[in-house]
C-alpha positions, 0 to 999 in steps of 0.5 A: 716597293720604295726606292730611295736615291743617294747622290754622291759627291765628296763622299765616295765610300760606303762606311760611315756615310750618313746620306747612304745609310739614310737612303738604305733606311728609308727604302728597300731599294737604293740607287746611287748616282754620281754627276761628273761636272767637267765644266764646273770643275774647270771653273773651279780650277780643279786639276786632272790629278784630282779628277783622275783620282775621283775616277779611280775611286768611282770605279772601285765604288761602283763595284763595292756598291754592286755587291750590296745591289746598289747600282751606281749611275754616273752621269755627264752632267757638265755643270752644276745646273746640269746636275740638278736637271739630271737629278730631277729627271732621274727622280721622275723617271725612276719613281724615287720616293726619297733623295739623300745626300750630304751637305758641302759647304762652298757657296756654289755647292750650297746654291746647287742644293737650294735649287735642287730643293726648290725644283723638287718641292713641286713634286709631292712624291719625293722627300729630301734628306740633307745629312752632315759629313763634311765635319764632325759638327755642323758649322751652324751648331758652333757658336759663341756665347752671343750667338755668333760664329767664332772668328779665331781658331783656339776659342773654336777648337775649345768649343768643338772639343767640349761638344764632342765630349758631350756627344756620343760620337759614332760612325754610321753603320755600314749598309747591308745587302739591299733588294735587288733591282731589276729595271732595263732603264736602269741597266742601260744607265749602268751600261752608259756609266761604264762607257763614261768613265772610260771615256774620261780615263782615256782623255786623261791618259793623254795628259801627263799631268794627271798621273796619280799613284795613290791607291784608290778605294776604301780598303786602301784608305783604311790601311793608310789610316791604320798604318799612321795610327799604329805607327807615325802617330806616336812620333807625330809632334816631333816628326810632322814638320820634317819633310824628308820623313814620312811623319804625316798622315798623308791621308789628305787625298782620301779626305779630299774626296771623301774616301775616309771621313773626318769622323773615321779618323777622329774616333780611330785616334781616340780609341787607341789611347795607350802607353805607346801613343802619348795623349800629346800626339793624339791630341795634336793630330786631332787638333789638325782635324779641327783645323780642317773643320775650321776652314769648312766653318769659315766658309759656311759663316762667311761665304764671300771667301768662296769668291776670291775675297779675303777674310780680312777685308782691308788686306784687299788694299795690299798693292801686290806685284804682278811680276809674271816672270817671278811667279813663273819661276816659282811655279817651276821650282827655279827661284834659287831658294832650295827649300822652295824649289824642293817643295814646288818640284815634289808637288809638280812631280807627285802632286802632293807637298809636305804641308811644312813646305806648303807654308814656306812656299806660300809665304815666300810667294806672298811676302817675298815676291809680294805676289797675289795670294790667289795666284798660288791658291789657283796653282795648288788647285791645279796640281794637287791630288788632295786639292780641297777647296776649303783647306786650300783657300784657308791655308793660303789666306793664312800664310798671306796673312789675309785670313781668320787666325792668319799669321800676323803680316809682319811675320815672314817665314825665312825660307833659309831658317826654315830649311836649316831647322826642318831640313838640317842635313839637306835630305829633302832638298837634295832629293828634289833639287838633285843640282845641290846633291853634292853641296855641303850642308853648312852652306846649303842654307845660305843665300850665297851658297853658289859663291861658297860652293867650291865648283859651279852649280847648275842652279840659279841665283836667288830671284830676290833678296830675302831681307829687302823683300821682307821689309817691302812686304811689311811696308805694303801691308802697313800702307794698306792698313 
């Protein structure tokens, strides 16, 4: 009887998993494998919260797969090179005839897969199947009239929507129970897998920064999706920028590690056109899903952005400052700018930050502090449970005015005006910056709030002057250009 191996990466689910479905279609026996690459994660700057969330989801996935008679082997590969060696060894030792995996778009992942395929080409006994899972449409298929990749979001979005209208977009079928595998070598690997997960969970338990309160598994992800679709989505265009409200989907952690697919989100939203949810609301959220695809698309067609390079090459000439004191104050949420401090403290405590606030704190770091955007990008990767390299990189390049479709360099967010517009009552600020709990909302969004407040405040003065630093940033970009 033939045996197929599905290599799980950022696709920790059973439903709508093209690679897993293919493995089940091609063979009577199916084995799953996941390679923990701790050293590689450290090199990529991924934090312990994301790792903890991955382990939690692996535990759930392993039990789900066992019900389908699909054993999930977890290997301690350390690096991508080690993962390739481990997969090649598994293919040989377990007589694998078919290897399936879903393609990833960053450059190191692509090089890893290229190396694996080259290694397996030496063996005539295994066929390799690479499937599309990370985006609604594979980036190679979305090109302009000249056969070139799009460099601006709006025409990319229009092309995607047009193509999706022509496709019969469907979820991949959920695998049925497979034939049971009885193999002593496999059983030993399963026992080692359980021990490996416990080892890393115990290691993370000693790290307070690895705490993650998000429920793991596909059931939890589906419940969160259904809750959003049936509730907050109808108010999404009005509420998505209000950080004190639960107006966003908050599905990013599940999407980041593939417990939920972008296709599941897209189709679920498209299926609920009715009187209670407007077309505008559905389209606004679906646009955000396409933005997520776009940052993956950029990475596929211009992989230099994976190597700490800006999309707009000339912006690498911007003379960023190197004020470590300012950067540390930003990291700690002690800048004296309430909305910035609220956002940073929310992320430091929970591993998540509201998207509007992400843009505000990023703009403040890059424009008002004139700090290199790559420092902020790295800090977010360390802290966020939903750390997703393409989205994080694309978002930071946008905020810093160095990426594709970037905000023009002369457009600088005023964090005080942003707070006044999106947190007028100060609910969000006062939740995360309790020192300001008794400050009147009429002065909360003023730079000189300490002077205006009638009592002393245990809160810092702004570390920079917003107007002066705005002009300094504009001048720095002008000089570089």
